[in-house]
TORPA-775421 format. One record per atom (N, C-alpha, C): x, y, z; residue in one letter; residue number from 1. Coordinates in pm, 1 decimal, padded with zeros to 6 digits. Layout:
<rs>
X,Y,Z,A,NUM;
...
</rs>
This chain:
<rs>
09541.8,-03562.7,-02751.6,M,1;
09545.4,-03630.2,-02634.1,M,1;
09416.4,-03603.9,-02549.5,M,1;
09419.9,-03452.0,-02516.8,H,2;
09250.0,-03440.8,-02401.7,H,2;
09121.2,-03459.0,-02435.4,H,2;
09134.7,-03459.5,-02624.8,T,3;
08985.6,-03525.8,-02701.2,T,3;
08955.1,-03660.3,-02626.3,T,3;
09098.2,-03704.0,-02689.3,L,4;
09084.2,-03871.8,-02649.9,L,4;
09057.2,-03919.2,-02503.1,L,4;
09058.5,-03814.7,-02393.6,M,5;
09066.8,-03840.2,-02296.2,M,5;
08906.2,-03809.3,-02269.5,M,5;
08850.4,-03728.6,-02308.0,L,6;
08708.8,-03700.4,-02280.9,L,6;
08615.6,-03811.2,-02354.4,L,6;
08659.8,-03862.8,-02493.2,I,7;
08580.0,-03984.7,-02530.0,I,7;
08599.9,-04107.4,-02424.8,I,7;
08713.8,-04156.6,-02397.0,A,8;
08754.9,-04264.0,-02294.8,A,8;
08672.4,-04229.0,-02224.3,A,8;
08653.5,-04132.4,-02132.5,M,9;
08537.4,-04124.6,-02009.2,M,9;
08389.9,-04109.5,-02038.7,M,9;
08337.1,-04121.9,-02142.7,G,10;
08236.2,-04111.8,-02167.3,G,10;
08152.0,-03943.3,-02184.2,G,10;
08256.7,-03863.1,-02148.1,A,11;
08162.6,-03737.5,-02154.7,A,11;
08162.0,-03641.1,-02305.9,A,11;
08042.5,-03615.8,-02333.3,Q,12;
08017.8,-03513.5,-02428.0,Q,12;
08147.4,-03417.1,-02455.5,Q,12;
08194.1,-03368.8,-02577.0,P,13;
08261.8,-03235.4,-02651.0,P,13;
08161.0,-03154.2,-02572.3,P,13;
08208.0,-03008.9,-02552.9,G,14;
08122.8,-02950.2,-02501.2,G,14;
08112.6,-02905.1,-02407.5,G,14;
08136.0,-02985.0,-02287.9,G,15;
08128.0,-03004.6,-02182.8,G,15;
07998.6,-03012.5,-02090.9,G,15;
07917.9,-03031.4,-02190.6,G,16;
07742.8,-03065.2,-02172.5,G,16;
07750.5,-03187.8,-02064.7,G,16;
07665.7,-03209.4,-01999.0,T,17;
07578.4,-03251.8,-01906.2,T,17;
07520.6,-03425.7,-01943.1,T,17;
07461.7,-03403.8,-02057.2,G,18;
07360.2,-03520.1,-02179.0,G,18;
07248.7,-03436.2,-02156.1,G,18;
07154.5,-03516.8,-02204.5,S,19;
07047.7,-03472.2,-02251.3,S,19;
06904.5,-03441.5,-02170.7,S,19;
06918.7,-03437.1,-02005.8,G,20;
06864.8,-03420.6,-01919.4,G,20;
06762.7,-03304.3,-01912.0,G,20;
06869.7,-03168.7,-01913.4,G,21;
06791.4,-03025.9,-01940.6,G,21;
06676.7,-03014.2,-02056.6,G,21;
06761.4,-03073.2,-02177.9,S,22;
06636.1,-03079.4,-02323.1,S,22;
06520.0,-03176.8,-02257.0,S,22;
06533.4,-03266.7,-02209.8,T,23;
06438.5,-03365.5,-02159.2,T,23;
06327.3,-03274.5,-02089.1,T,23;
06373.4,-03245.5,-01966.7,L,24;
06291.1,-03141.6,-01891.8,L,24;
06173.0,-03021.9,-01972.9,L,24;
06291.5,-02963.5,-02047.1,G,25;
06247.5,-02831.0,-02129.5,G,25;
06149.6,-02904.1,-02239.8,G,25;
06149.8,-03021.0,-02294.3,M,26;
06046.5,-03074.6,-02355.3,M,26;
05929.9,-03120.8,-02346.3,M,26;
05886.4,-03156.3,-02168.8,W,27;
05802.0,-03196.6,-02121.9,W,27;
05728.4,-03084.6,-02042.2,W,27;
05801.5,-03015.2,-01998.9,L,28;
05777.6,-02893.2,-01916.2,L,28;
05623.7,-02815.3,-01972.9,L,28;
05674.4,-02779.6,-02101.5,P,29;
05503.1,-02719.1,-02166.1,P,29;
05406.6,-02807.7,-02188.2,P,29;
05444.4,-02923.7,-02192.6,I,30;
05316.9,-03007.7,-02208.2,I,30;
05200.6,-03063.1,-02097.0,I,30;
05315.4,-03047.1,-01983.4,V,31;
05267.4,-03052.3,-01841.4,V,31;
05191.4,-02938.4,-01820.0,V,31;
05232.2,-02830.2,-01835.4,M,32;
05194.6,-02693.7,-01797.8,M,32;
05050.8,-02677.8,-01882.1,M,32;
05041.9,-02746.5,-02010.2,I,33;
04898.9,-02706.5,-02080.0,I,33;
04821.5,-02792.9,-02023.0,I,33;
04864.3,-02921.5,-01976.6,F,34;
04741.3,-02985.6,-01879.4,F,34;
04711.5,-02936.9,-01813.6,F,34;
04801.3,-02882.8,-01692.9,A,35;
04798.4,-02836.5,-01593.0,A,35;
04659.8,-02703.7,-01619.0,A,35;
04719.5,-02615.9,-01700.1,I,36;
04591.9,-02514.9,-01748.6,I,36;
04465.9,-02559.2,-01822.3,I,36;
04447.3,-02658.2,-01876.5,M,37;
04316.9,-02731.7,-01935.4,M,37;
04220.9,-02779.5,-01798.7,M,37;
04285.6,-02855.3,-01711.3,Y,38;
04244.8,-02878.5,-01561.0,Y,38;
04139.7,-02809.7,-01509.7,Y,38;
04236.8,-02672.8,-01484.5,F,39;
04190.1,-02592.1,-01418.1,F,39;
04113.0,-02446.3,-01459.3,F,39;
04073.3,-02460.1,-01592.7,L,40;
03993.7,-02360.3,-01698.6,L,40;
03875.6,-02463.4,-01730.6,L,40;
03909.8,-02611.9,-01748.4,I,41;
03777.9,-02685.6,-01801.8,I,41;
03733.8,-02788.9,-01743.2,I,41;
03799.0,-02845.5,-01692.0,F,42;
03757.1,-02980.8,-01626.7,F,42;
03685.5,-02982.8,-01508.7,F,42;
03766.8,-02892.4,-01425.4,R,43;
03764.0,-02888.5,-01298.5,R,43;
03608.0,-02784.2,-01274.8,R,43;
03601.5,-02666.1,-01330.3,P,44;
03457.9,-02576.7,-01335.1,P,44;
03358.2,-02692.5,-01391.0,P,44;
03394.6,-02771.0,-01481.4,Q,45;
03303.0,-02811.3,-01538.2,Q,45;
03254.9,-02965.4,-01475.6,Q,45;
03313.7,-03014.4,-01389.9,A,46;
03268.0,-03079.0,-01253.8,A,46;
03191.0,-03015.8,-01150.9,A,46;
03248.4,-02927.9,-01114.1,K,47;
03185.4,-02818.2,-01031.1,K,47;
03005.1,-02819.1,-01084.3,K,47;
02986.4,-02746.4,-01175.2,K,48;
02868.7,-02736.8,-01247.3,K,48;
02788.7,-02861.7,-01256.2,K,48;
02835.8,-03019.7,-01308.2,Q,49;
02783.2,-03112.0,-01246.5,Q,49;
02752.1,-03150.2,-01155.8,Q,49;
02839.1,-03118.2,-01035.0,K,50;
02785.6,-03142.6,-00901.3,K,50;
02663.7,-03047.1,-00885.4,K,50;
02686.5,-02889.1,-00904.2,Q,51;
02571.9,-02869.4,-00855.9,Q,51;
02411.2,-02868.1,-00932.9,Q,51;
02459.8,-02907.8,-01049.4,Q,52;
02288.2,-02925.0,-01123.6,Q,52;
02214.7,-03082.1,-01057.2,Q,52;
02359.4,-03193.2,-01026.5,K,53;
02288.8,-03329.2,-00953.1,K,53;
02250.0,-03255.2,-00813.2,K,53;
02263.4,-03189.3,-00737.1,M,54;
02261.8,-03137.1,-00574.9,M,54;
02116.3,-03047.4,-00626.4,M,54;
02083.5,-02985.1,-00719.8,M,55;
01964.3,-02910.9,-00729.4,M,55;
01853.0,-03027.0,-00757.7,M,55;
01894.2,-03128.8,-00901.6,I,56;
01798.3,-03212.6,-00899.8,I,56;
01726.1,-03291.2,-00805.5,I,56;
01866.0,-03320.0,-00694.8,D,57;
01817.7,-03403.7,-00609.1,D,57;
01714.9,-03354.4,-00501.8,D,57;
01727.7,-03195.5,-00486.6,S,58;
01680.2,-03153.3,-00367.6,S,58;
01516.1,-03077.9,-00465.1,S,58;
01485.2,-03167.7,-00553.2,L,59;
01330.2,-03114.4,-00625.1,L,59;
01259.0,-03154.2,-00519.2,L,59;
01131.6,-03054.2,-00480.3,K,60;
01030.9,-03101.5,-00403.4,K,60;
00878.1,-03055.6,-00438.4,K,60;
00791.8,-03111.6,-00392.4,K,61;
00630.3,-03065.7,-00467.4,K,61;
00591.4,-02903.3,-00435.5,K,61;
00575.8,-02890.3,-00549.0,G,62;
00504.1,-02722.8,-00540.4,G,62;
00635.9,-02611.9,-00572.5,G,62;
00765.9,-02675.2,-00598.3,D,63;
00861.6,-02629.0,-00669.6,D,63;
00817.8,-02562.8,-00828.8,D,63;
00842.7,-02448.4,-00844.9,K,64;
00831.3,-02401.9,-00969.4,K,64;
00937.8,-02393.1,-01075.9,K,64;
00958.3,-02456.6,-01173.0,I,65;
01085.2,-02504.6,-01228.3,I,65;
01046.3,-02490.6,-01408.8,I,65;
01179.0,-02441.0,-01479.5,V,66;
01205.0,-02428.8,-01582.1,V,66;
01253.8,-02594.8,-01644.4,V,66;
01227.6,-02659.3,-01762.7,T,67;
01269.7,-02764.6,-01838.9,T,67;
01425.0,-02707.5,-01909.6,T,67;
01498.2,-02761.0,-01951.1,I,68;
01572.3,-02781.2,-02073.3,I,68;
01517.0,-02734.1,-02202.1,I,68;
01400.5,-02782.7,-02267.3,G,69;
01357.7,-02716.3,-02381.4,G,69;
01244.3,-02619.8,-02320.9,G,69;
01234.2,-02539.9,-02191.6,G,70;
01223.3,-02409.3,-02201.4,G,70;
01062.3,-02376.6,-02165.1,G,70;
01023.1,-02503.9,-02119.3,I,71;
00880.8,-02531.3,-02073.5,I,71;
00881.8,-02467.9,-01901.8,I,71;
00792.2,-02387.5,-01847.1,F,72;
00804.0,-02297.1,-01735.9,F,72;
00616.8,-02436.1,-01643.7,F,72;
00651.7,-02462.0,-01552.4,G,73;
00555.8,-02542.7,-01466.0,G,73;
00633.9,-02547.0,-01311.8,G,73;
00495.9,-02628.8,-01256.8,Q,74;
00512.0,-02633.8,-01139.0,Q,74;
00481.6,-02820.3,-01100.7,Q,74;
00599.8,-02839.3,-00979.6,I,75;
00569.5,-02990.3,-00962.9,I,75;
00467.5,-03018.0,-00906.9,I,75;
00375.7,-03074.9,-00933.5,V,76;
00250.0,-03144.2,-00838.9,V,76;
00270.9,-03255.1,-00798.5,V,76;
00336.9,-03399.1,-00810.2,A,77;
00380.5,-03528.1,-00766.5,A,77;
00531.1,-03532.8,-00822.6,A,77;
00590.7,-03622.2,-00754.0,I,78;
00743.7,-03674.6,-00777.0,I,78;
00734.8,-03831.1,-00752.5,I,78;
00763.5,-03885.2,-00862.9,K,79;
00736.9,-04057.8,-00822.7,K,79;
00874.5,-04096.0,-00847.7,K,79;
00910.0,-04133.7,-00763.2,E,80;
01037.3,-04173.3,-00705.9,E,80;
01122.9,-04267.9,-00733.1,E,80;
01060.6,-04358.9,-00756.8,K,81;
01095.0,-04544.7,-00829.9,K,81;
01111.9,-04518.8,-00944.2,K,81;
01037.6,-04443.0,-01016.2,E,82;
01075.5,-04419.8,-01181.8,E,82;
01169.8,-04296.4,-01181.4,E,82;
01176.9,-04219.5,-01080.1,G,83;
01244.4,-04114.8,-01146.1,G,83;
01211.2,-03987.8,-01209.0,G,83;
01084.4,-03971.6,-01204.9,T,84;
01009.8,-03876.2,-01290.8,T,84;
00938.1,-03770.3,-01174.1,T,84;
00879.4,-03652.4,-01251.7,L,85;
00774.5,-03550.9,-01210.5,L,85;
00704.1,-03538.8,-01262.4,L,85;
00591.9,-03522.3,-01181.8,L,86;
00461.3,-03483.2,-01232.6,L,86;
00440.7,-03342.3,-01283.2,L,86;
00467.7,-03250.4,-01354.1,V,87;
00433.5,-03095.2,-01376.7,V,87;
00344.9,-03062.9,-01434.0,V,87;
00262.6,-02963.5,-01366.8,K,88;
00137.9,-02893.4,-01411.5,K,88;
00210.1,-02745.6,-01490.4,K,88;
00134.6,-02773.1,-01620.1,I,89;
00187.4,-02671.1,-01712.3,I,89;
00121.2,-02523.1,-01742.2,I,89;
-00050.1,-02592.1,-01730.3,S,90;
-00171.4,-02482.6,-01692.1,S,90;
-00242.9,-02543.5,-01613.8,S,90;
-00373.6,-02484.4,-01607.4,D,91;
-00492.4,-02591.9,-01535.5,D,91;
-00534.5,-02714.3,-01550.6,D,91;
-00538.5,-02710.1,-01700.4,N,92;
-00569.7,-02864.3,-01755.4,N,92;
-00422.8,-02947.8,-01794.1,N,92;
-00286.6,-02878.9,-01794.1,T,93;
-00239.7,-02958.4,-01845.3,T,93;
-00118.7,-02977.2,-01751.6,T,93;
-00121.7,-03158.7,-01723.3,K,94;
00035.5,-03191.2,-01665.5,K,94;
00080.6,-03290.0,-01707.7,K,94;
00221.3,-03297.8,-01743.2,V,95;
00334.1,-03388.0,-01796.3,V,95;
00389.9,-03434.2,-01696.6,V,95;
00447.8,-03532.7,-01745.7,E,96;
00519.9,-03632.3,-01694.0,E,96;
00656.6,-03618.7,-01757.2,E,96;
00798.4,-03572.5,-01636.3,L,97;
00920.3,-03544.7,-01698.9,L,97;
00992.9,-03639.2,-01585.8,L,97;
01116.2,-03631.3,-01718.4,A,98;
01233.7,-03741.3,-01629.3,A,98;
01315.7,-03600.5,-01563.7,A,98;
01381.8,-03656.0,-01410.5,R,99;
01428.0,-03541.3,-01367.0,R,99;
01539.0,-03498.4,-01412.0,R,99;
01635.9,-03535.4,-01483.8,S,100;
01707.5,-03493.2,-01574.6,S,100;
01696.0,-03396.7,-01662.3,S,100;
01558.1,-03392.9,-01707.8,S,101;
01491.5,-03276.6,-01782.1,S,101;
01496.3,-03108.1,-01734.1,S,101;
01553.0,-03108.5,-01570.5,I,102;
01529.2,-02986.7,-01551.5,I,102;
01616.4,-02888.7,-01567.4,I,102;
01604.6,-02784.9,-01586.3,A,103;
01723.4,-02661.8,-01643.8,A,103;
01746.3,-02645.9,-01492.0,A,103;
01638.1,-02560.0,-01392.7,K,104;
01645.2,-02486.5,-01294.1,K,104;
01536.6,-02421.2,-01232.5,K,104;
01516.4,-02385.9,-01100.6,V,105;
01435.2,-02398.7,-01012.7,V,105;
01370.6,-02242.7,-00978.2,V,105;
01282.0,-02210.2,-01017.4,L,106;
01228.3,-02058.9,-00982.8,L,106;
01248.8,-02054.2,-00832.0,L,106;
01164.0,-02125.6,-00781.1,G,107;
01133.8,-02104.4,-00652.1,G,107;
01031.5,-02156.7,-00587.9,G,107;
00945.6,-02117.6,-00474.9,S,108;
00843.6,-02257.5,-00462.9,S,108;
00712.1,-02142.3,-00432.0,S,108;
00609.2,-02212.5,-00418.1,E,109;
00492.3,-02174.8,-00377.3,E,109;
00516.6,-02081.3,-00271.4,E,109;
</rs>
């Protein structure tokens, strides 16, 4: 008679309160993985991109630079309209480079 009453009331045998606890237990690890990925991968990458953009925006004439390809040079002119730089590599050699091809700034004159 007691079992019949539990079924009629909609309760599960064994006194369980439903599957709410197991659903939370299933989603919690997935949420934790995404949180860990955000803090270990996405956030540092966004910070690095922001620093790179700030460095590129602050380039000025006279800065000594290294390109992504490993070429060392000195900025002799900046063409804002085209978004390029004129870089002196040696006494007789000057090249025009895209701003985005600069890897780092070594200093100024």
